[in-house]
DRENPA-3360 file (N, C-alpha, C; in nm, 2 decimals, always signed):
BEGIN
1 = MNGINVKR = +12.60/+7.05/+3.34/+12.53/+7.00/+3.26/+12.52/+6.98/+3.09 ~ +12.55/+6.84/+3.07/+12.57/+6.85/+2.92/+12.43/+6.78/+2.85 ~ +12.43/+6.81/+2.73/+12.32/+6.76/+2.64/+12.20/+6.86/+2.68 ~ +12.15/+6.82/+2.60/+11.98/+6.91/+2.58/+11.91/+6.91/+2.70 ~ +11.92/+6.81/+2.77/+11.84/+6.84/+2.92/+11.88/+6.76/+3.02 ~ +11.84/+6.81/+3.14/+11.87/+6.72/+3.28/+11.76/+6.63/+3.28 ~ +11.82/+6.55/+3.40/+11.70/+6.46/+3.46/+11.75/+6.41/+3.57 ~ +11.63/+6.33/+3.63/+11.67/+6.27/+3.77/+11.53/+6.16/+3.81;
9 = EIQASLDE = +11.60/+6.05/+3.86/+11.48/+6.00/+3.87/+11.45/+5.97/+4.03 ~ +11.30/+5.98/+4.05/+11.28/+6.00/+4.20/+11.16/+5.86/+4.22 ~ +11.15/+5.81/+4.36/+11.04/+5.72/+4.42/+10.95/+5.81/+4.44 ~ +10.80/+5.79/+4.35/+10.68/+5.87/+4.37/+10.61/+5.80/+4.25 ~ +10.49/+5.87/+4.30/+10.37/+5.83/+4.18/+10.38/+5.94/+4.08 ~ +10.31/+5.91/+3.99/+10.31/+5.99/+3.88/+10.23/+6.15/+3.91 ~ +10.15/+6.13/+4.00/+10.10/+6.27/+4.03/+10.14/+6.34/+4.14 ~ +10.21/+6.25/+4.24/+10.29/+6.30/+4.33/+10.46/+6.38/+4.24;
17 = AIDRTTTA = +10.50/+6.33/+4.15/+10.60/+6.37/+4.12/+10.54/+6.52/+4.01 ~ +10.46/+6.49/+3.98/+10.41/+6.61/+3.90/+10.39/+6.72/+3.98 ~ +10.31/+6.69/+4.10/+10.34/+6.82/+4.19/+10.47/+6.83/+4.25 ~ +10.55/+6.76/+4.29/+10.68/+6.80/+4.34/+10.77/+6.88/+4.19 ~ +10.74/+6.85/+4.09/+10.80/+6.90/+3.97/+10.72/+7.08/+3.95 ~ +10.60/+7.06/+3.98/+10.55/+7.18/+3.94/+10.58/+7.27/+4.07 ~ +10.61/+7.23/+4.21/+10.67/+7.34/+4.33/+10.81/+7.35/+4.32 ~ +10.89/+7.24/+4.25/+10.99/+7.27/+4.25/+11.04/+7.42/+4.14;
25 = LGSEGFGI = +10.97/+7.38/+4.05/+11.00/+7.47/+3.92/+10.94/+7.62/+4.00 ~ +10.81/+7.63/+4.01/+10.77/+7.69/+4.12/+10.86/+7.82/+4.19 ~ +10.95/+7.74/+4.26/+11.04/+7.80/+4.38/+11.20/+7.86/+4.28 ~ +11.17/+7.78/+4.18/+11.27/+7.92/+4.10/+11.19/+7.99/+3.98 ~ +11.09/+8.05/+3.99/+11.00/+8.12/+3.93/+10.95/+8.10/+3.81 ~ +10.93/+7.96/+3.79/+10.87/+7.88/+3.68/+10.75/+7.87/+3.70 ~ +10.66/+7.90/+3.60/+10.48/+7.86/+3.63/+10.45/+7.76/+3.48 ~ +10.38/+7.66/+3.54/+10.35/+7.55/+3.43/+10.21/+7.66/+3.31;
33 = LTRVDMHA = +10.24/+7.66/+3.23/+10.19/+7.74/+3.12/+10.06/+7.61/+3.03 ~ +10.13/+7.46/+3.02/+10.06/+7.37/+2.94/+10.12/+7.26/+3.03 ~ +9.97/+7.16/+3.01/+10.02/+7.04/+3.07/+9.99/+6.91/+2.92 ~ +10.05/+6.84/+2.89/+9.99/+6.73/+2.79/+10.01/+6.62/+2.87 ~ +9.92/+6.49/+2.87/+9.91/+6.37/+2.92/+9.89/+6.31/+2.77 ~ +10.04/+6.28/+2.72/+10.10/+6.24/+2.59/+10.04/+6.09/+2.56 ~ +10.05/+6.00/+2.73/+10.00/+5.85/+2.66/+9.83/+5.88/+2.71 ~ +9.76/+5.97/+2.76/+9.62/+5.93/+2.71/+9.59/+6.01/+2.56;
41 = KIKEKLGK = +9.65/+6.08/+2.52/+9.66/+6.16/+2.36/+9.70/+6.01/+2.29 ~ +9.82/+5.99/+2.32/+9.81/+5.86/+2.26/+9.73/+5.75/+2.22 ~ +9.67/+5.72/+2.33/+9.55/+5.63/+2.34/+9.46/+5.68/+2.27 ~ +9.40/+5.80/+2.32/+9.27/+5.84/+2.21/+9.31/+5.87/+2.08 ~ +9.39/+5.90/+1.99/+9.44/+5.90/+1.86/+9.45/+5.83/+1.79 ~ +9.54/+5.73/+1.84/+9.60/+5.57/+1.82/+9.52/+5.44/+1.85 ~ +9.44/+5.47/+1.99/+9.47/+5.33/+2.03/+9.61/+5.28/+2.10 ~ +9.70/+5.32/+2.11/+9.81/+5.28/+2.15/+9.86/+5.27/+2.30;
49 = DMIPTVIL = +9.90/+5.19/+2.36/+9.92/+5.22/+2.49/+10.06/+5.26/+2.49 ~ +10.11/+5.32/+2.56/+10.25/+5.37/+2.63/+10.26/+5.40/+2.78 ~ +10.39/+5.41/+2.84/+10.42/+5.42/+2.95/+10.35/+5.61/+3.00 ~ +10.29/+5.60/+3.11/+10.24/+5.72/+3.15/+10.31/+5.85/+3.14 ~ +10.34/+5.91/+3.05/+10.41/+6.02/+3.08/+10.36/+6.17/+3.03 ~ +10.36/+6.25/+3.10/+10.30/+6.40/+3.12/+10.42/+6.49/+3.05 ~ +10.37/+6.59/+2.99/+10.48/+6.72/+2.94/+10.44/+6.85/+3.04 ~ +10.52/+6.89/+3.08/+10.47/+7.04/+3.17/+10.52/+7.11/+3.10;
57 = GACNPQFA = +10.46/+7.23/+3.05/+10.54/+7.34/+2.96/+10.55/+7.46/+3.07 ~ +10.70/+7.46/+3.11/+10.72/+7.56/+3.19/+10.78/+7.68/+3.17 ~ +10.73/+7.80/+3.20/+10.77/+7.92/+3.15/+10.83/+8.00/+3.28 ~ +10.92/+8.08/+3.29/+10.96/+8.17/+3.39/+10.95/+8.27/+3.32 ~ +10.86/+8.38/+3.36/+10.81/+8.53/+3.30/+10.93/+8.60/+3.26 ~ +11.04/+8.60/+3.36/+11.14/+8.71/+3.36/+11.23/+8.67/+3.24 ~ +11.23/+8.55/+3.27/+11.33/+8.49/+3.15/+11.31/+8.54/+3.02 ~ +11.16/+8.48/+2.98/+11.09/+8.48/+2.86/+11.08/+8.63/+2.82;
65 = FQGYSLNS = +11.08/+8.73/+2.90/+11.08/+8.87/+2.88/+11.18/+8.91/+2.82 ~ +11.30/+8.92/+2.93/+11.42/+8.94/+2.91/+11.51/+8.90/+2.77 ~ +11.46/+8.74/+2.69/+11.50/+8.69/+2.60/+11.43/+8.76/+2.47 ~ +11.28/+8.77/+2.53/+11.22/+8.83/+2.37/+11.25/+8.95/+2.36 ~ +11.26/+9.05/+2.45/+11.34/+9.18/+2.46/+11.50/+9.18/+2.36 ~ +11.57/+9.08/+2.35/+11.67/+9.08/+2.29/+11.64/+9.00/+2.16 ~ +11.54/+8.90/+2.14/+11.54/+8.88/+2.02/+11.38/+8.76/+2.05 ~ +11.29/+8.83/+1.96/+11.16/+8.82/+1.92/+11.16/+8.66/+1.90;
73 = DISALIPC = +11.25/+8.61/+1.79/+11.24/+8.48/+1.77/+11.26/+8.40/+1.89 ~ +11.26/+8.38/+1.96/+11.24/+8.31/+2.09/+11.13/+8.28/+2.12 ~ +11.02/+8.34/+2.11/+10.85/+8.27/+2.13/+10.82/+8.14/+2.08 ~ +10.88/+8.11/+1.97/+10.87/+8.01/+1.94/+10.94/+7.88/+1.99 ~ +11.03/+7.90/+2.12/+11.09/+7.81/+2.20/+11.05/+7.81/+2.34 ~ +10.92/+7.88/+2.36/+10.86/+7.89/+2.47/+10.72/+7.85/+2.45 ~ +10.72/+7.75/+2.57/+10.80/+7.70/+2.71/+10.88/+7.61/+2.70 ~ +10.97/+7.57/+2.78/+11.05/+7.48/+2.79/+10.95/+7.36/+2.88;
81 = NAVVREIA = +11.01/+7.22/+2.77/+10.93/+7.13/+2.85/+11.01/+7.07/+2.94 ~ +10.89/+7.01/+3.04/+10.95/+6.94/+3.16/+10.89/+6.85/+3.15 ~ +10.94/+6.66/+3.15/+10.88/+6.57/+3.09/+10.91/+6.47/+3.22 ~ +10.77/+6.42/+3.27/+10.76/+6.36/+3.41/+10.71/+6.21/+3.31 ~ +10.77/+6.12/+3.35/+10.74/+5.97/+3.31/+10.77/+5.88/+3.41 ~ +10.68/+5.74/+3.42/+10.66/+5.62/+3.51/+10.75/+5.56/+3.40 ~ +10.87/+5.50/+3.50/+10.97/+5.40/+3.42/+10.94/+5.31/+3.49 ~ +10.89/+5.27/+3.63/+10.85/+5.18/+3.67/+10.75/+5.19/+3.74;
89 = PGRISVEI = +10.67/+5.10/+3.81/+10.59/+5.16/+3.96/+10.64/+5.21/+4.05 ~ +10.62/+5.33/+4.13/+10.69/+5.42/+4.17/+10.84/+5.47/+4.14 ~ +10.81/+5.42/+4.06/+10.96/+5.51/+4.02/+10.96/+5.60/+3.84 ~ +10.94/+5.76/+3.90/+10.99/+5.84/+3.82/+11.10/+5.91/+3.73 ~ +11.06/+5.92/+3.62/+11.23/+6.03/+3.56/+11.16/+6.15/+3.54 ~ +11.21/+6.25/+3.55/+11.18/+6.42/+3.56/+11.26/+6.47/+3.49 ~ +11.23/+6.48/+3.34/+11.37/+6.56/+3.24/+11.31/+6.67/+3.22 ~ +11.43/+6.76/+3.20/+11.37/+6.93/+3.18/+11.50/+6.97/+3.08;
97 = VKPSAMVQ = +11.42/+6.98/+2.97/+11.49/+7.08/+2.86/+11.59/+7.18/+2.92 ~ +11.71/+7.15/+2.88/+11.78/+7.34/+2.88/+11.77/+7.42/+2.79 ~ +11.73/+7.56/+2.85/+11.71/+7.67/+2.78/+11.79/+7.65/+2.67 ~ +11.95/+7.68/+2.72/+12.07/+7.70/+2.64/+12.10/+7.61/+2.52 ~ +12.01/+7.49/+2.53/+12.01/+7.40/+2.45/+11.94/+7.44/+2.33 ~ +11.80/+7.48/+2.40/+11.71/+7.55/+2.32/+11.77/+7.65/+2.19 ~ +11.80/+7.75/+2.24/+11.80/+7.89/+2.19/+11.93/+7.86/+2.10 ~ +12.02/+7.77/+2.12/+12.13/+7.77/+2.01/+12.09/+7.74/+1.91;
105 = ILGDSRLV = +11.97/+7.69/+1.85/+11.94/+7.71/+1.70/+11.89/+7.84/+1.63 ~ +11.89/+7.91/+1.75/+11.85/+8.08/+1.68/+12.02/+8.14/+1.66 ~ +12.14/+8.14/+1.70/+12.22/+8.15/+1.67/+12.30/+8.29/+1.76 ~ +12.19/+8.33/+1.85/+12.20/+8.47/+1.89/+12.26/+8.43/+2.04 ~ +12.47/+8.45/+2.04/+12.50/+8.43/+2.16/+12.44/+8.53/+2.27 ~ +12.36/+8.63/+2.24/+12.31/+8.70/+2.39/+12.23/+8.61/+2.46 ~ +12.12/+8.54/+2.35/+12.01/+8.48/+2.39/+12.09/+8.34/+2.49 ~ +12.16/+8.27/+2.42/+12.24/+8.15/+2.49/+12.33/+8.21/+2.66;
113 = ELAREGDA = +12.37/+8.35/+2.63/+12.42/+8.38/+2.79/+12.30/+8.36/+2.86 ~ +12.20/+8.46/+2.83/+12.06/+8.46/+2.94/+12.03/+8.34/+2.93 ~ +11.98/+8.24/+2.87/+11.97/+8.11/+2.92/+12.02/+8.02/+2.92 ~ +12.17/+8.03/+3.00/+12.24/+7.97/+3.07/+12.22/+8.00/+3.23 ~ +12.19/+8.11/+3.24/+12.08/+8.13/+3.39/+11.98/+8.06/+3.41 ~ +11.90/+8.03/+3.29/+11.78/+7.94/+3.31/+11.80/+7.81/+3.35 ~ +11.93/+7.81/+3.30/+11.99/+7.63/+3.29/+12.00/+7.59/+3.46 ~ +12.06/+7.71/+3.50/+12.10/+7.72/+3.70/+11.97/+7.70/+3.75;
121 = AIERALHK = +11.87/+7.74/+3.71/+11.72/+7.77/+3.76/+11.69/+7.62/+3.75 ~ +11.69/+7.59/+3.67/+11.65/+7.42/+3.57/+11.71/+7.35/+3.67 ~ +11.84/+7.35/+3.70/+11.93/+7.23/+3.77/+11.89/+7.25/+3.91 ~ +11.87/+7.37/+3.96/+11.85/+7.40/+4.16/+11.65/+7.35/+4.18 ~ +11.58/+7.39/+4.08/+11.47/+7.30/+4.06/+11.46/+7.17/+4.07 ~ +11.55/+7.11/+3.98/+11.55/+6.94/+4.00/+11.60/+6.92/+4.10 ~ +11.68/+6.95/+4.17/+11.73/+6.90/+4.29/+11.62/+6.91/+4.44 ~ +11.55/+7.01/+4.39/+11.45/+7.04/+4.51/+11.35/+6.93/+4.47;
129 = V = +11.32/+6.83/+4.35/+11.20/+6.72/+4.30/+11.17/+6.60/+4.43;
% end
């Protein structure tokens, strides 16, 4: 897992991909705290069209609590974003940010080590989507 996120392309409708992503993340202890239908907001606020893109704010309470216990500055980095976007009809990209990439900006090696456990959980979830 290199870079800031992990991603996978699947055959599905946008709604099906969101459901599959939510279920897969749930199987690894993540819940969805927020949902932003980015394409709808851009249309509403700017009158511009963009490809269907939904951002799911995912959080694993166990990892969040452990991280907060180590360094409360982690609060600004929760939740992790999972992006589900249509790249072609019936073709969806699911992209999930790696917790370790996010916490590196805090400069706390304890958080990075904990976040690597989160990376592994996200990778497992992505394979289940």
